[in-house]
PDB file as gemmi writes it, atoms N, CA and C in Angstrom:
CRYST1    1.000    1.000    1.000  90.00  90.00  90.00 P 1                      
ATOM      1  N   MET A   1    -182.388 150.023 -49.978  1.00  0.00           N  
ATOM      2  CA  MET A   1    -182.289 150.065 -51.261  1.00  0.00           C  
ATOM      3  C   MET A   1    -182.969 151.400 -51.856  1.00  0.00           C  
ATOM      4  N   CYS A   2    -184.385 151.463 -51.359  1.00  0.00           N  
ATOM      5  CA  CYS A   2    -185.167 152.548 -51.813  1.00  0.00           C  
ATOM      6  C   CYS A   2    -184.462 153.921 -51.270  1.00  0.00           C  
ATOM      7  N   PHE A   3    -183.840 154.175 -50.275  1.00  0.00           N  
ATOM      8  CA  PHE A   3    -183.197 155.251 -49.730  1.00  0.00           C  
ATOM      9  C   PHE A   3    -182.043 155.674 -50.664  1.00  0.00           C  
ATOM     10  N   GLY A   4    -181.424 154.744 -51.372  1.00  0.00           N  
ATOM     11  CA  GLY A   4    -180.246 154.987 -52.377  1.00  0.00           C  
ATOM     12  C   GLY A   4    -180.779 155.582 -53.645  1.00  0.00           C  
ATOM     13  N   LEU A   5    -182.104 155.312 -53.876  1.00  0.00           N  
ATOM     14  CA  LEU A   5    -182.736 155.694 -55.296  1.00  0.00           C  
ATOM     15  C   LEU A   5    -183.202 157.157 -55.285  1.00  0.00           C  
ATOM     16  N   THR A   6    -183.151 157.671 -54.047  1.00  0.00           N  
ATOM     17  CA  THR A   6    -183.545 159.209 -54.000  1.00  0.00           C  
ATOM     18  C   THR A   6    -182.722 160.107 -53.354  1.00  0.00           C  
ATOM     19  N   SER A   7    -182.687 161.404 -53.936  1.00  0.00           N  
ATOM     20  CA  SER A   7    -181.813 162.385 -53.231  1.00  0.00           C  
ATOM     21  C   SER A   7    -182.755 163.277 -52.289  1.00  0.00           C  
ATOM     22  N   ASN A   8    -184.041 162.872 -52.215  1.00  0.00           N  
ATOM     23  CA  ASN A   8    -184.780 163.749 -51.168  1.00  0.00           C  
ATOM     24  C   ASN A   8    -184.858 163.232 -49.921  1.00  0.00           C  
ATOM     25  N   TYR A   9    -184.369 164.099 -48.925  1.00  0.00           N  
ATOM     26  CA  TYR A   9    -184.209 163.686 -47.535  1.00  0.00           C  
ATOM     27  C   TYR A   9    -185.399 163.360 -46.823  1.00  0.00           C  
ATOM     28  N   ILE A  10    -186.666 163.783 -47.148  1.00  0.00           N  
ATOM     29  CA  ILE A  10    -187.962 163.462 -46.608  1.00  0.00           C  
ATOM     30  C   ILE A  10    -188.215 161.980 -46.924  1.00  0.00           C  
ATOM     31  N   GLN A  11    -188.180 161.682 -48.241  1.00  0.00           N  
ATOM     32  CA  GLN A  11    -188.298 160.392 -48.678  1.00  0.00           C  
ATOM     33  C   GLN A  11    -187.458 159.418 -47.990  1.00  0.00           C  
ATOM     34  N   GLY A  12    -186.197 159.658 -47.746  1.00  0.00           N  
ATOM     35  CA  GLY A  12    -185.248 158.807 -47.291  1.00  0.00           C  
ATOM     36  C   GLY A  12    -185.604 158.564 -45.825  1.00  0.00           C  
ATOM     37  N   MET A  13    -186.013 159.750 -44.969  1.00  0.00           N  
ATOM     38  CA  MET A  13    -186.351 159.614 -43.631  1.00  0.00           C  
ATOM     39  C   MET A  13    -187.680 158.658 -43.484  1.00  0.00           C  
ATOM     40  N   ILE A  14    -188.522 158.800 -44.345  1.00  0.00           N  
ATOM     41  CA  ILE A  14    -189.625 157.994 -44.235  1.00  0.00           C  
ATOM     42  C   ILE A  14    -189.207 156.383 -44.343  1.00  0.00           C  
ATOM     43  N   VAL A  15    -188.430 156.138 -45.407  1.00  0.00           N  
ATOM     44  CA  VAL A  15    -188.114 154.863 -45.607  1.00  0.00           C  
ATOM     45  C   VAL A  15    -187.155 154.274 -44.487  1.00  0.00           C  
ATOM     46  N   LEU A  16    -186.392 155.100 -43.925  1.00  0.00           N  
ATOM     47  CA  LEU A  16    -185.443 154.698 -42.724  1.00  0.00           C  
ATOM     48  C   LEU A  16    -186.565 154.506 -41.395  1.00  0.00           C  
ATOM     49  N   ILE A  17    -187.619 155.365 -41.343  1.00  0.00           N  
ATOM     50  CA  ILE A  17    -188.484 155.070 -40.237  1.00  0.00           C  
ATOM     51  C   ILE A  17    -189.316 153.811 -40.420  1.00  0.00           C  
ATOM     52  N   LEU A  18    -189.775 153.602 -41.609  1.00  0.00           N  
ATOM     53  CA  LEU A  18    -190.348 152.161 -41.841  1.00  0.00           C  
ATOM     54  C   LEU A  18    -189.373 151.097 -41.668  1.00  0.00           C  
ATOM     55  N   PHE A  19    -188.318 151.085 -41.961  1.00  0.00           N  
ATOM     56  CA  PHE A  19    -187.326 150.004 -41.793  1.00  0.00           C  
ATOM     57  C   PHE A  19    -187.053 149.923 -40.185  1.00  0.00           C  
ATOM     58  N   GLY A  20    -187.016 151.064 -39.551  1.00  0.00           N  
ATOM     59  CA  GLY A  20    -186.951 150.861 -37.978  1.00  0.00           C  
ATOM     60  C   GLY A  20    -188.181 150.302 -37.399  1.00  0.00           C  
ATOM     61  N   ILE A  21    -189.454 150.570 -37.933  1.00  0.00           N  
ATOM     62  CA  ILE A  21    -190.545 149.744 -37.465  1.00  0.00           C  
ATOM     63  C   ILE A  21    -190.660 148.315 -37.689  1.00  0.00           C  
ATOM     64  N   VAL A  22    -190.207 147.936 -38.763  1.00  0.00           N  
ATOM     65  CA  VAL A  22    -190.412 146.675 -39.109  1.00  0.00           C  
ATOM     66  C   VAL A  22    -189.249 145.919 -38.190  1.00  0.00           C  
ATOM     67  N   GLY A  23    -187.981 146.621 -38.134  1.00  0.00           N  
ATOM     68  CA  GLY A  23    -186.914 145.820 -37.335  1.00  0.00           C  
ATOM     69  C   GLY A  23    -187.323 145.622 -35.961  1.00  0.00           C  
ATOM     70  N   ALA A  24    -188.091 146.537 -35.487  1.00  0.00           N  
ATOM     71  CA  ALA A  24    -188.602 146.596 -34.104  1.00  0.00           C  
ATOM     72  C   ALA A  24    -189.549 145.247 -33.870  1.00  0.00           C  
ATOM     73  N   PHE A  25    -190.195 144.865 -34.788  1.00  0.00           N  
ATOM     74  CA  PHE A  25    -191.088 143.679 -34.623  1.00  0.00           C  
ATOM     75  C   PHE A  25    -190.317 142.398 -35.064  1.00  0.00           C  
ATOM     76  N   SER A  26    -189.361 142.351 -35.914  1.00  0.00           N  
ATOM     77  CA  SER A  26    -188.809 141.022 -36.460  1.00  0.00           C  
ATOM     78  C   SER A  26    -187.778 140.459 -35.307  1.00  0.00           C  
ATOM     79  N   GLY A  27    -187.066 141.406 -34.488  1.00  0.00           N  
ATOM     80  CA  GLY A  27    -186.086 140.692 -33.479  1.00  0.00           C  
ATOM     81  C   GLY A  27    -186.826 140.096 -32.391  1.00  0.00           C  
ATOM     82  N   PRO A  28    -187.900 140.759 -31.666  1.00  0.00           N  
ATOM     83  CA  PRO A  28    -188.700 140.071 -30.698  1.00  0.00           C  
ATOM     84  C   PRO A  28    -189.393 138.837 -31.124  1.00  0.00           C  
ATOM     85  N   TYR A  29    -189.842 138.853 -32.321  1.00  0.00           N  
ATOM     86  CA  TYR A  29    -190.586 137.666 -32.976  1.00  0.00           C  
ATOM     87  C   TYR A  29    -189.562 136.368 -33.260  1.00  0.00           C  
ATOM     88  N   GLU A  30    -188.468 136.666 -33.654  1.00  0.00           N  
ATOM     89  CA  GLU A  30    -187.571 135.713 -33.763  1.00  0.00           C  
ATOM     90  C   GLU A  30    -187.187 135.067 -32.386  1.00  0.00           C  
ATOM     91  N   ARG A  31    -186.994 135.795 -31.268  1.00  0.00           N  
ATOM     92  CA  ARG A  31    -186.605 135.365 -30.087  1.00  0.00           C  
ATOM     93  C   ARG A  31    -187.708 134.506 -29.473  1.00  0.00           C  
ATOM     94  N   THR A  32    -188.849 135.038 -29.665  1.00  0.00           N  
ATOM     95  CA  THR A  32    -190.089 134.372 -28.984  1.00  0.00           C  
ATOM     96  C   THR A  32    -190.327 133.022 -29.694  1.00  0.00           C  
ATOM     97  N   THR A  33    -190.183 133.024 -31.246  1.00  0.00           N  
ATOM     98  CA  THR A  33    -190.270 131.809 -31.895  1.00  0.00           C  
ATOM     99  C   THR A  33    -189.460 130.754 -31.274  1.00  0.00           C  
ATOM    100  N   MET A  34    -187.987 131.135 -31.120  1.00  0.00           N  
ATOM    101  CA  MET A  34    -187.099 130.205 -30.645  1.00  0.00           C  
ATOM    102  C   MET A  34    -187.267 129.727 -29.308  1.00  0.00           C  
ATOM    103  N   GLN A  35    -187.765 130.560 -28.541  1.00  0.00           N  
ATOM    104  CA  GLN A  35    -188.183 130.144 -27.098  1.00  0.00           C  
ATOM    105  C   GLN A  35    -189.246 129.137 -27.081  1.00  0.00           C  
ATOM    106  N   HIS A  36    -190.207 129.161 -27.881  1.00  0.00           N  
ATOM    107  CA  HIS A  36    -191.334 128.357 -27.979  1.00  0.00           C  
ATOM    108  C   HIS A  36    -191.120 127.185 -28.693  1.00  0.00           C  
ATOM    109  N   GLU A  37    -190.303 127.072 -29.915  1.00  0.00           N  
ATOM    110  CA  GLU A  37    -190.220 126.050 -30.648  1.00  0.00           C  
ATOM    111  C   GLU A  37    -189.018 125.051 -30.466  1.00  0.00           C  
ATOM    112  N   VAL A  38    -187.925 125.702 -29.767  1.00  0.00           N  
ATOM    113  CA  VAL A  38    -186.780 124.867 -29.578  1.00  0.00           C  
ATOM    114  C   VAL A  38    -186.769 124.179 -28.330  1.00  0.00           C  
ATOM    115  N   PRO A  39    -186.566 122.915 -28.260  1.00  0.00           N  
ATOM    116  CA  PRO A  39    -186.592 121.951 -27.049  1.00  0.00           C  
ATOM    117  C   PRO A  39    -185.751 122.624 -26.033  1.00  0.00           C  
ATOM    118  N   ASP A  40    -185.844 122.383 -24.657  1.00  0.00           N  
ATOM    119  CA  ASP A  40    -185.340 123.169 -23.566  1.00  0.00           C  
ATOM    120  C   ASP A  40    -183.810 122.645 -23.565  1.00  0.00           C  
ATOM    121  N   HIS A  41    -183.435 121.480 -23.936  1.00  0.00           N  
ATOM    122  CA  HIS A  41    -182.122 120.986 -23.808  1.00  0.00           C  
ATOM    123  C   HIS A  41    -181.032 121.568 -24.950  1.00  0.00           C  
ATOM    124  N   MET A  42    -181.805 122.058 -25.880  1.00  0.00           N  
ATOM    125  CA  MET A  42    -181.097 122.651 -27.133  1.00  0.00           C  
ATOM    126  C   MET A  42    -180.966 124.194 -27.206  1.00  0.00           C  
ATOM    127  N   ARG A  43    -181.783 124.845 -26.249  1.00  0.00           N  
ATOM    128  CA  ARG A  43    -182.067 126.331 -26.291  1.00  0.00           C  
ATOM    129  C   ARG A  43    -180.929 127.092 -26.380  1.00  0.00           C  
ATOM    130  N   GLY A  44    -179.810 126.778 -25.417  1.00  0.00           N  
ATOM    131  CA  GLY A  44    -178.693 127.544 -25.254  1.00  0.00           C  
ATOM    132  C   GLY A  44    -177.740 127.502 -26.385  1.00  0.00           C  
ATOM    133  N   ARG A  45    -177.764 126.270 -27.098  1.00  0.00           N  
ATOM    134  CA  ARG A  45    -176.978 126.203 -28.231  1.00  0.00           C  
ATOM    135  C   ARG A  45    -177.457 127.015 -29.514  1.00  0.00           C  
ATOM    136  N   ILE A  46    -178.842 126.937 -29.472  1.00  0.00           N  
ATOM    137  CA  ILE A  46    -179.504 127.549 -30.685  1.00  0.00           C  
ATOM    138  C   ILE A  46    -179.402 129.174 -30.543  1.00  0.00           C  
ATOM    139  N   PHE A  47    -179.491 129.544 -29.340  1.00  0.00           N  
ATOM    140  CA  PHE A  47    -179.335 131.088 -28.994  1.00  0.00           C  
ATOM    141  C   PHE A  47    -178.053 131.359 -29.402  1.00  0.00           C  
ATOM    142  N   ALA A  48    -176.985 130.786 -28.971  1.00  0.00           N  
ATOM    143  CA  ALA A  48    -175.530 130.978 -29.202  1.00  0.00           C  
ATOM    144  C   ALA A  48    -175.239 131.046 -30.603  1.00  0.00           C  
ATOM    145  N   THR A  49    -175.845 130.201 -31.409  1.00  0.00           N  
ATOM    146  CA  THR A  49    -175.628 130.185 -32.798  1.00  0.00           C  
ATOM    147  C   THR A  49    -176.281 131.298 -33.549  1.00  0.00           C  
ATOM    148  N   TRP A  50    -177.558 131.486 -33.189  1.00  0.00           N  
ATOM    149  CA  TRP A  50    -178.183 132.650 -33.716  1.00  0.00           C  
ATOM    150  C   TRP A  50    -177.513 134.144 -33.538  1.00  0.00           C  
ATOM    151  N   GLN A  51    -177.023 134.100 -32.249  1.00  0.00           N  
ATOM    152  CA  GLN A  51    -176.199 135.329 -31.786  1.00  0.00           C  
ATOM    153  C   GLN A  51    -174.957 135.457 -32.839  1.00  0.00           C  
ATOM    154  N   THR A  52    -174.230 134.273 -32.909  1.00  0.00           N  
ATOM    155  CA  THR A  52    -173.108 134.277 -33.680  1.00  0.00           C  
ATOM    156  C   THR A  52    -173.433 134.754 -35.210  1.00  0.00           C  
ATOM    157  N   THR A  53    -174.493 134.077 -35.797  1.00  0.00           N  
ATOM    158  CA  THR A  53    -174.768 134.248 -37.007  1.00  0.00           C  
ATOM    159  C   THR A  53    -175.276 135.840 -37.268  1.00  0.00           C  
ATOM    160  N   TYR A  54    -175.821 136.430 -36.249  1.00  0.00           N  
ATOM    161  CA  TYR A  54    -176.419 137.928 -36.343  1.00  0.00           C  
ATOM    162  C   TYR A  54    -175.055 138.628 -36.236  1.00  0.00           C  
ATOM    163  N   SER A  55    -174.248 138.611 -35.356  1.00  0.00           N  
ATOM    164  CA  SER A  55    -172.979 139.299 -35.271  1.00  0.00           C  
ATOM    165  C   SER A  55    -172.204 139.291 -36.522  1.00  0.00           C  
ATOM    166  N   LEU A  56    -171.963 138.009 -37.196  1.00  0.00           N  
ATOM    167  CA  LEU A  56    -171.278 137.851 -38.440  1.00  0.00           C  
ATOM    168  C   LEU A  56    -171.948 138.573 -39.504  1.00  0.00           C  
ATOM    169  N   SER A  57    -173.314 138.608 -39.583  1.00  0.00           N  
ATOM    170  CA  SER A  57    -173.908 139.387 -40.674  1.00  0.00           C  
ATOM    171  C   SER A  57    -173.574 140.867 -40.503  1.00  0.00           C  
ATOM    172  N   ILE A  58    -173.573 141.479 -39.324  1.00  0.00           N  
ATOM    173  CA  ILE A  58    -173.329 142.707 -39.057  1.00  0.00           C  
ATOM    174  C   ILE A  58    -171.763 143.115 -39.640  1.00  0.00           C  
ATOM    175  N   GLN A  59    -170.916 142.260 -39.369  1.00  0.00           N  
ATOM    176  CA  GLN A  59    -169.427 142.246 -39.656  1.00  0.00           C  
ATOM    177  C   GLN A  59    -169.418 142.269 -41.189  1.00  0.00           C  
ATOM    178  N   LEU A  60    -170.048 141.320 -41.681  1.00  0.00           N  
ATOM    179  CA  LEU A  60    -169.966 141.173 -43.164  1.00  0.00           C  
ATOM    180  C   LEU A  60    -170.536 142.198 -43.905  1.00  0.00           C  
ATOM    181  N   GLY A  61    -171.743 142.811 -43.369  1.00  0.00           N  
ATOM    182  CA  GLY A  61    -172.279 144.132 -43.929  1.00  0.00           C  
ATOM    183  C   GLY A  61    -171.436 145.261 -43.891  1.00  0.00           C  
ATOM    184  N   ALA A  62    -170.753 145.488 -42.720  1.00  0.00           N  
ATOM    185  CA  ALA A  62    -169.902 146.479 -42.748  1.00  0.00           C  
ATOM    186  C   ALA A  62    -168.672 146.306 -43.739  1.00  0.00           C  
ATOM    187  N   PHE A  63    -168.131 145.180 -43.839  1.00  0.00           N  
ATOM    188  CA  PHE A  63    -167.065 144.953 -44.798  1.00  0.00           C  
ATOM    189  C   PHE A  63    -167.450 145.206 -46.077  1.00  0.00           C  
ATOM    190  N   LEU A  64    -168.773 144.640 -46.483  1.00  0.00           N  
ATOM    191  CA  LEU A  64    -169.122 144.850 -47.869  1.00  0.00           C  
ATOM    192  C   LEU A  64    -169.356 146.445 -48.144  1.00  0.00           C  
ATOM    193  N   SER A  65    -170.033 147.112 -47.111  1.00  0.00           N  
ATOM    194  CA  SER A  65    -170.214 148.526 -47.327  1.00  0.00           C  
ATOM    195  C   SER A  65    -168.958 149.180 -47.568  1.00  0.00           C  
ATOM    196  N   GLY A  66    -167.892 148.970 -47.027  1.00  0.00           N  
ATOM    197  CA  GLY A  66    -166.574 149.623 -47.207  1.00  0.00           C  
ATOM    198  C   GLY A  66    -165.906 149.362 -48.568  1.00  0.00           C  
ATOM    199  N   VAL A  67    -166.250 148.031 -49.028  1.00  0.00           N  
ATOM    200  CA  VAL A  67    -165.660 147.674 -50.270  1.00  0.00           C  
ATOM    201  C   VAL A  67    -166.520 148.488 -51.434  1.00  0.00           C  
ATOM    202  N   ILE A  68    -167.850 148.488 -51.106  1.00  0.00           N  
ATOM    203  CA  ILE A  68    -168.632 149.321 -52.227  1.00  0.00           C  
ATOM    204  C   ILE A  68    -168.361 150.801 -52.281  1.00  0.00           C  
ATOM    205  N   ILE A  69    -168.027 151.353 -51.133  1.00  0.00           N  
ATOM    206  CA  ILE A  69    -167.902 152.749 -50.868  1.00  0.00           C  
ATOM    207  C   ILE A  69    -166.310 152.951 -51.596  1.00  0.00           C  
ATOM    208  N   THR A  70    -165.389 152.044 -51.497  1.00  0.00           N  
ATOM    209  CA  THR A  70    -163.989 152.277 -52.153  1.00  0.00           C  
ATOM    210  C   THR A  70    -164.262 152.034 -53.587  1.00  0.00           C  
ATOM    211  N   LEU A  71    -164.962 151.137 -54.085  1.00  0.00           N  
ATOM    212  CA  LEU A  71    -165.166 151.028 -55.580  1.00  0.00           C  
ATOM    213  C   LEU A  71    -166.043 151.899 -56.145  1.00  0.00           C  
ATOM    214  N   PHE A  72    -167.239 152.129 -55.658  1.00  0.00           N  
ATOM    215  CA  PHE A  72    -168.142 152.791 -56.334  1.00  0.00           C  
ATOM    216  C   PHE A  72    -168.638 154.234 -55.815  1.00  0.00           C  
ATOM    217  N   GLY A  73    -168.447 154.263 -54.505  1.00  0.00           N  
ATOM    218  CA  GLY A  73    -168.842 155.569 -53.872  1.00  0.00           C  
ATOM    219  C   GLY A  73    -169.956 155.289 -52.896  1.00  0.00           C  
ATOM    220  N   LEU A  74    -170.249 156.218 -52.021  1.00  0.00           N  
ATOM    221  CA  LEU A  74    -171.234 156.111 -50.973  1.00  0.00           C  
ATOM    222  C   LEU A  74    -172.736 156.036 -51.392  1.00  0.00           C  
ATOM    223  N   ARG A  75    -173.061 156.624 -52.411  1.00  0.00           N  
ATOM    224  CA  ARG A  75    -174.449 156.682 -52.964  1.00  0.00           C  
ATOM    225  C   ARG A  75    -174.914 155.149 -53.457  1.00  0.00           C  
ATOM    226  N   TRP A  76    -173.863 154.280 -53.770  1.00  0.00           N  
ATOM    227  CA  TRP A  76    -174.242 152.990 -54.255  1.00  0.00           C  
ATOM    228  C   TRP A  76    -174.489 151.889 -53.123  1.00  0.00           C  
ATOM    229  N   VAL A  77    -174.017 152.315 -51.928  1.00  0.00           N  
ATOM    230  CA  VAL A  77    -174.094 151.147 -50.892  1.00  0.00           C  
ATOM    231  C   VAL A  77    -175.578 150.739 -50.665  1.00  0.00           C  
ATOM    232  N   PRO A  78    -176.534 151.697 -50.532  1.00  0.00           N  
ATOM    233  CA  PRO A  78    -177.799 150.908 -50.199  1.00  0.00           C  
ATOM    234  C   PRO A  78    -178.327 150.312 -51.366  1.00  0.00           C  
ATOM    235  N   ILE A  79    -178.125 150.783 -52.663  1.00  0.00           N  
ATOM    236  CA  ILE A  79    -178.675 150.240 -53.927  1.00  0.00           C  
ATOM    237  C   ILE A  79    -178.199 148.883 -54.010  1.00  0.00           C  
ATOM    238  N   ILE A  80    -176.741 148.560 -53.919  1.00  0.00           N  
ATOM    239  CA  ILE A  80    -176.275 147.336 -54.165  1.00  0.00           C  
ATOM    240  C   ILE A  80    -176.384 146.439 -52.992  1.00  0.00           C  
ATOM    241  N   THR A  81    -176.455 146.759 -51.779  1.00  0.00           N  
ATOM    242  CA  THR A  81    -176.717 146.008 -50.706  1.00  0.00           C  
ATOM    243  C   THR A  81    -178.214 145.524 -50.650  1.00  0.00           C  
ATOM    244  N   GLY A  82    -179.081 146.402 -50.957  1.00  0.00           N  
ATOM    245  CA  GLY A  82    -180.533 146.146 -51.187  1.00  0.00           C  
ATOM    246  C   GLY A  82    -180.792 145.231 -52.303  1.00  0.00           C  
ATOM    247  N   MET A  83    -180.039 145.176 -53.353  1.00  0.00           N  
ATOM    248  CA  MET A  83    -180.202 144.231 -54.415  1.00  0.00           C  
ATOM    249  C   MET A  83    -179.685 142.941 -53.922  1.00  0.00           C  
ATOM    250  N   MET A  84    -178.698 142.935 -53.169  1.00  0.00           N  
ATOM    251  CA  MET A  84    -178.139 141.616 -52.807  1.00  0.00           C  
ATOM    252  C   MET A  84    -179.150 141.088 -51.790  1.00  0.00           C  
ATOM    253  N   GLU A  85    -179.809 141.602 -50.935  1.00  0.00           N  
ATOM    254  CA  GLU A  85    -180.678 141.224 -49.984  1.00  0.00           C  
ATOM    255  C   GLU A  85    -181.850 140.740 -50.588  1.00  0.00           C  
ATOM    256  N   ILE A  86    -182.363 141.320 -51.761  1.00  0.00           N  
ATOM    257  CA  ILE A  86    -183.451 140.899 -52.450  1.00  0.00           C  
ATOM    258  C   ILE A  86    -183.221 139.517 -53.242  1.00  0.00           C  
ATOM    259  N   LEU A  87    -182.164 139.488 -53.877  1.00  0.00           N  
ATOM    260  CA  LEU A  87    -181.678 138.300 -54.520  1.00  0.00           C  
ATOM    261  C   LEU A  87    -181.398 137.218 -53.639  1.00  0.00           C  
ATOM    262  N   LEU A  88    -180.949 137.356 -52.266  1.00  0.00           N  
ATOM    263  CA  LEU A  88    -180.676 136.408 -51.333  1.00  0.00           C  
ATOM    264  C   LEU A  88    -182.120 135.736 -50.928  1.00  0.00           C  
ATOM    265  N   GLY A  89    -182.955 136.728 -50.646  1.00  0.00           N  
ATOM    266  CA  GLY A  89    -184.339 136.417 -50.306  1.00  0.00           C  
ATOM    267  C   GLY A  89    -185.095 135.538 -51.290  1.00  0.00           C  
ATOM    268  N   VAL A  90    -184.920 135.830 -52.601  1.00  0.00           N  
ATOM    269  CA  VAL A  90    -185.551 135.123 -53.663  1.00  0.00           C  
ATOM    270  C   VAL A  90    -184.876 133.694 -53.710  1.00  0.00           C  
ATOM    271  N   LEU A  91    -183.435 133.691 -53.690  1.00  0.00           N  
ATOM    272  CA  LEU A  91    -182.794 132.298 -53.703  1.00  0.00           C  
ATOM    273  C   LEU A  91    -183.263 131.557 -52.582  1.00  0.00           C  
ATOM    274  N   LEU A  92    -183.291 131.998 -51.474  1.00  0.00           N  
ATOM    275  CA  LEU A  92    -183.770 131.247 -50.300  1.00  0.00           C  
ATOM    276  C   LEU A  92    -185.233 130.805 -50.273  1.00  0.00           C  
ATOM    277  N   SER A  93    -186.114 131.467 -50.928  1.00  0.00           N  
ATOM    278  CA  SER A  93    -187.500 131.185 -51.083  1.00  0.00           C  
ATOM    279  C   SER A  93    -187.582 130.116 -52.165  1.00  0.00           C  
ATOM    280  N   CYS A  94    -186.883 130.144 -53.337  1.00  0.00           N  
ATOM    281  CA  CYS A  94    -186.939 129.227 -54.296  1.00  0.00           C  
ATOM    282  C   CYS A  94    -186.380 127.876 -53.812  1.00  0.00           C  
ATOM    283  N   CYS A  95    -185.265 127.909 -53.040  1.00  0.00           N  
ATOM    284  CA  CYS A  95    -184.680 126.528 -52.489  1.00  0.00           C  
ATOM    285  C   CYS A  95    -185.590 126.055 -51.518  1.00  0.00           C  
ATOM    286  N   ARG A  96    -186.349 126.684 -50.674  1.00  0.00           N  
ATOM    287  CA  ARG A  96    -187.255 126.128 -49.796  1.00  0.00           C  
ATOM    288  C   ARG A  96    -188.370 125.540 -50.370  1.00  0.00           C  
ATOM    289  N   LEU A  97    -188.848 126.142 -51.534  1.00  0.00           N  
ATOM    290  CA  LEU A  97    -190.123 125.495 -52.283  1.00  0.00           C  
ATOM    291  C   LEU A  97    -189.756 124.075 -52.680  1.00  0.00           C  
ATOM    292  N   LYS A  98    -188.447 123.808 -52.979  1.00  0.00           N  
ATOM    293  CA  LYS A  98    -188.157 122.443 -53.729  1.00  0.00           C  
ATOM    294  C   LYS A  98    -188.180 121.435 -52.808  1.00  0.00           C  
TER     295      LYS A  98                                                      
END                                                                             
């Protein structure tokens, strides 16, 4: 989302580098947590479900990006998808608190 709000390439590169650094930590953390927390007899099913969900999110993101590009243009993709991610995070956080 921050990348879409600037036309400065240096700022955009810094944001993408930070995104890459954070992404490099979240994937292994998720896998390690699942390996330690999931019982042995369910581990295969949980990993398969996680991988399916991960692949589905990539496909859905590509589809949404295409729709946004068609309707609004390329510049709006990171702004709209970023806002959707923030809203989803807030929604899930609020639902979890109840």
